[in-house]
N, C-alpha and C positions, 0 to 999 in steps of 0.2 A: 692055370688062370692063377696070377699074384693073390699075395695076401692084401694088397690095395685094393684090389677088385673086391674081392671077396667081402671086403669092409665095405665097400661103395654101395653094392647091390644088398650087403644085409640092410642098411641103412635108410637103401629106397623099400625095401620090403616093408621094414618097420612102419615106416611112415604111411605106406599103402592099408596097411593093418589098423591102425591109428584110424585113418580117414574113414576106412571103411565100418570099423567099430562104431564111429562117430554118428555116422549116417544111419547105421540099423539102428541105434537105440535114438535118432530122432525119428524113425519109421515108426518103431513101436511105442515109444517111452514118450512120443511129443517133442518140443524144443528142449534143449537143454538150456537152464538158467545161467543167464552171464550176469552175476552181481555188479558189474562194470558198465553193462549197458545202458542208455537210455530207457525209460519205459513208453511204450507205446501208450501213447494217449489218444481214447476215444471219447469225444466229445458230443453228447448228445442233448440235443433241445427236445423239450418235451413236452406236450399239450398239456394244460392245467389239470383236467380231470383225473389224467392218469399218472400223473408225476410223483404221487407220494409212492405209488407201488414201483415204479419205474426205478426212483431215487433207492428206494429200500433193497430191490432186486441189486442195482449197482454195489451197494454195500457188501451184501452177500458174494457177488460175484468178485470184489477184489478182493475180500477176506480169503479167497482160496487162492491168491496169489497164480492165476494162470500165467501161461506165457505164450509167443508165439516168436519164432525164429531166436528162442532163447533170450526174449525180452518180457518183461514182466506187462500185463496190458493194466492199465489204471481207464476205468471208465468214471466220467463227471457229467451230471445231469443238472442240466439249467433249466426250469420253469419258464414256459413263456405262451401266452396263449398264441391261436394260430392266426389270429389276423395279424398280431404284431409280428411273429414271423415270417408270415406269407410276404408283406410289406417289405422286411429286410431281405428278404432273398430277392423281389424285384428291383430293389435300389441298390444292391451290394452292399448293405450296412453292416457286415456279420464282419468286425475289425477289432486289433487288439488296440491297446491304450499308444502302442507306438504306429498305428497305421498298415502294419502288416494283416494281410488276409486271415482271419481266423474262422471261415466256413465252416459250421458243425461237421462232423465225421458223419452223422445221422440225424435224423429227423423225425419224431412220430407227432403227425399231426393229429386233429380230430378225427378227420375223414379223409377218403383216398381222393375226392375231387380236389381238394388244396395243392396235392402232388401234380397233378395235371394243370391248374394253374399257373405253376411255378414252370412247369415244363412249356407251357405254350409261350410265356415271356421270353426262356432262356432259349428256346429254338429260335425265336428272331434274332436274337441277338447273337446264337454261338453256332446257330446251324444243326443243333443235336439236343436230346434228352440230357439233363443232369440225372434224373429218377428215371430206373428203370422199370417195366413193366411185365417182363419176364426174366429168364435165367435165374443164376445164384442170386444175383444180386438185386433181383425184382421186390418191389415194396411188398411187404406182408403184413397183413393183419396181425396184432396179438393178442388184441382181446375185441370185443364188440357192446356196446350198448346202445340203447334207442332212445329216443323222446317218450315221456309220456307226461300226463296231468297229475300234475300232485297237486291236490285240492284237499284243504280243511274239510275233516268230514259233515260240520254242522252246515257248511257252505255246498258241498255237494249233495246232499240231501234236499235242499231247498231247488238248486238249479235243476236236478233232476226230477222233482214235481213239476217246476214249472214247464220246464222245455222238453223231457223226458230221455235225453242225452246231454252231456259234455262235450262240444266238440268248438271251434274257433267261432261259429256264426253263431250259436248260444251264447259263448261268451262277450262276442260282439253287442249282443242284443242285451246280455247283463251289464255291459261295461255302460250302455248309453242310456239306460234305465233313469230318468229324469229324477224318479224318487229314490232311488238308491235300492239297498235291499229289500225297505217296507215295498216298494211297487213289483217285488219279484215274490214277496211272502217269507221275507227275513226280518231277523229282528232288526229294530231301529238303532239299535245302539251299533252297529256294524258299519253304518255310515254308506258309503258308496262301494261299489265292487271295486277291487283293486287287482288287477294283473301283475303277474310276475313274469320278467320277459329279463334275459340276459342282456347287460350293456353289450351292443353290437360291436363297438369301438374297442369291448374288452374280451369278448369272448365270442368265437365263431358260434356258438350255440344262438346267440341274439340274431344273427342273421338267417340262420336256417330256421329259427321260429317264425320269421316272418316269410320266408320259402313255404315252409308247412302252412299258415294261416292263407296265404296265395292257392296253394294246391286245393285245401276244403272251400275256398271261395269261387274256385272256377269248377270244382269238381274234376280235378284231373292230376297226373302223377309229376307233368313236366312244364315248367313255367319259362317264358321266355322273356324277353325285355320288354316287350310290348304288352305283356299282361301287368307287368309293376309300374310300367308308365301310364297305365288308363286312367283317366281322371275319377271314375267312378270307383274302381278299386284302391285309388290313393285316396279318396273321401274317406272309405268304409275303414282302410287302413289305419288312418289318423284317428278316427274315432276309438277304435280298438287301442292302440298304441297308446293314447292320451291317458288311459285308466292305469297306466302306470305310475307307481306313487311319484318316483325321483329316479330317472337314471342316472344321474350323476350320484347320487350315495350307494347306489349299488356297486359292489366289488365286482371281480370277477368269478366268486365264489360264493353264486347266487343264493343255493341251497342251504348253503351256512348261515348266509345273513337270514333267511327264512328260520332255520333252527335257534338262532342267537336273539331275534327282535321280534320273531311271530307274527301276528297280525298287521303290526305297523309296515312290514315289508310289502306283504299282499295277502290276497285272499287264496290263490292259484295259479298256476303257467304250467307251460310246456315246460317239462324239464328233463336233465339226464337221468334215465332210469337209475344209474349205479349212486348218482349225487343223491337220490330220493331215498334209494335204501340204505346207503351209510349214515345218512343224517338221520333215518327215521326214528331210531331208539332215543337220541338229543331231543328232538321235537318231542316225541311222547313224556319224554322226562321233564322236560319245561312247559310245558303247553298241556292244559285239560283235553284239549280239539285236537285229536289226532291226524294226520293227514292220511289220503286215500291215494291210492293209483289206479289213472283211467288209462287205457291205451286207445290211441286215437285209428280212425278211419285210415287213414295213410301215415304210415310208418317213417320215421326219419332214423337212418341207422349211422352208428358212429363206428367205424370200423379202427381205427388206430392205428395206421400202417408203420410199420419200422420200415424207415425208408435211408439208404443208404447212398450219399452223395456222391455223385461218379466223376466230378471236375479234379483237375490237375493239383488241386488246392489243398487235397489230400493224398497221400501215399498208399499204395498197393498193401503195404502192410495193416496201415492204419485199416483199411475198407476191410480188411479179411479180419480185423481183431474185432470190427463193428458185426460182422456177421457171427463171431463167436459168439457175443452178447445177444444177439438177437435169437439164436440158438438158446442162449440160456434162458431168455424169458420164454421162449415156448414149451421149455420143458416141465413136465408133471409138476413137480412141487410149486415152482414160482405161478404155473397157471392156477394151481389151487389158492395160493395167496391173492391171486385177482379175483376168484370166485368169493374169496369172502370180503373184500370190498366192493361187491355187489356187480361186478362187471362177469360177462358171459365168454369163458376161455373161449377160446378156437382149437385149443390141443380135445381131439374128441375122449383122451383118456379120462379127463377129468370129468366129474358129474357136478353140476353144480345143487342137487339136491342133496350132497352128503355133508357130512360134520354139520357144523355151524354154518348151514345154507340162508343167507338173507332172504333168496327168494322163497323159502318154506316157512322162514319164521316169519314174515309179515304177507302172507298168504292172504289172510285176513284182512289186510289192508287193500287187497287188488294185486299183490306181486304174484307174476303168471312164469313158472319155467317155460313154458310155451304158448307163444302168443299165437291166438288162431288168425288174428287178422294179417295176411301177407302182402296186402299193398303197397308197393313203396313208392316213396318220393325220389324220383331221378335228383341226380347232383346240378345246379345252376352251371351255367358258363359265365364267365368273367364278366361279360357285359352286364348280364343281368344282375350279379353280385354288386359291381359297382352302381348300378341304378339305384340299387335297394341302399345301399349305404349314402349314395348322394343325397336320398330322399329323405335318410334318416336325418342326416346332418342338418339340411334344412328346413323339415317339419317336426323335429321331436325333439334332438340333442339338447337344444339350449332351453328346451320347456323348465 
């Protein structure tokens, strides 16, 4: 073998060694950062209640300079109420200023049923789901919370004495009392009972509050279109919803409004447990009358699923990068931070009674680590939700 061939084979062998070493490094050390490569952009649209925690986690994730295929992952979080996001998915309105598609890499809505609604629409258009319910890329809850009654203690005591318990039916009776709080046994200065319900056009919780009310009205966990279009129920619901002071003045952050403006916002309502817990301290500081938490007969759960868009608008590497961020959100340290914000972690390694647990801190106000009532409201279908939204727009929205 002549010298030229020896040199040729030596060069080939060296190249193979370099490739092999690179492969092993990627396998055992993760991807090798490439300073000239474009970052992997992971765009996450987050439901409003959970957005502060998700955004904080994204900052921590980005600070660690995590990489995939030699490219740095950069996560951006956009707050958006789930009702608006649902409409944008349905109408294909996620675009950039130059009209290019900007479908988010991932969506964290309030509840899994919203994913099912998007899939139902997209299946008609595309013949397939855009969000998966099984496999590696399936929608996975990252924390949970539930609806609970948040009522000023003085008002709760009057309602308990008058009706025996707080539920949608007793709230309705309080709302239609012609003599106001005096008729109910309360202070004349309180005026009339004022219900707090998130604006259904700004917050999915507003729609689910009406679903919850329908559940107690019919005493069942599943509500259909014929239930919400029943004239007797609609008359009852209108009397109930008319006790809300002013939907147009309510922001998407209803409990924050309650903490800031007190009794002028309302006397009580069915609100997200995590929002009640995280704002409880501010309410106690600003107002002499603390809130109490009461859990309803039929529980409405919010599971905040992390959902990766499976359409061609996002690349495979973007989907995989989103999956890494999902796993980061599920890690014990980040789940612990969620518990500190009043959410119930899905990672069973995290104990919500430890440390600065809001559940333990506000136990005297009614917060419960374990909620004995297990009857769960089922998610409504699209037709039922649309019927409720249409009814609200025609009967309550402009009031």
